[in-house]
Structure formats: C-alpha cells, structure tokens
N, C-alpha and C positions, 0 to 999 in steps of 0.2 A: 588475476595477477599471476604471472609465471615466474618460476625460480630463475634467477640469473645464471646459476651454475648448470642445472640439469634441464632447464627449459620446460619442465612439467608444471601444470597448474598448482598453485599453493592452496591447499584446503584450509578453511577457517583462517584466512589471512588476518593478521593483527599487526599493525605497524609497530607496536611496542616490542613484539617478539620476532617478527620476520624481516623488518627493515634494518639493515646494517649500514651505518654511516661511518665511512673511513675518514673523510675530512669534508670540508664544505663543498668540494667539487666532485666527490666520488662516493657513491653509495650503491647498495645492492639489496634486492629482495631475495631471501633464501628460504627454501622449504625446510620443514622439520627433519626430513630424511637427510638432507645435505648438512644441516646443523649437527645432527647426530654423528655423521661420518667425520665431520671436522673435529668434533670433540674426541672421538676415538683416535684419530690421527694425532691430535695434540697430546692426548694422554700417553700414547706410545712414545712420543718424543720426550715427555717429562719422565717416563719410566726409564729411559736410557740416560737422561741427564742426572736424575736423582734416583738411583737404583735402591729404593727402600723395599722392605719385604712386602708391604701392602701393594705397592705399584707392580712389583714382580708377579704377585699372585693375580692381580687384575688383568695384566696384559701379557702374561707368560705365553709365548708361542703363537700369539695371534698375528696374522699378517693382515695388513690393510691395503 
C-alpha cells in the first residue's frame, strides 16, 4: 500500500491507523511520516489561534 500524499510505501500498514475516511466517497491511505507532518502543521495553526504559553514553547520559531 502506498501513501496517497508522498507516494512512498506504507510500512506496517494498519487500516485503523493509516486509512483516513473523509466521507463515503473520499478516503486516503497516509503513512506515519505524513501524519506526523500534518500534526505539526495543525499544531502550529493552533499555536497561532490560541497563543498559550505551552503552545508557544512547543512551536516557537519552527517553520513547517
């Protein structure tokens, strides 16, 4: 199984963790590396929206 985003093979594929269902007509298989990158991107957005001390420390100065 290949990652929908980066096209690399997904190691240790597990449908519970790697298969993302958006709705009944759209889904994607995503590798752990792309999932981690997505969470970092999402975290930086939350840090901008909710500038708490903990979020500033976690994402301070990091570019994605």
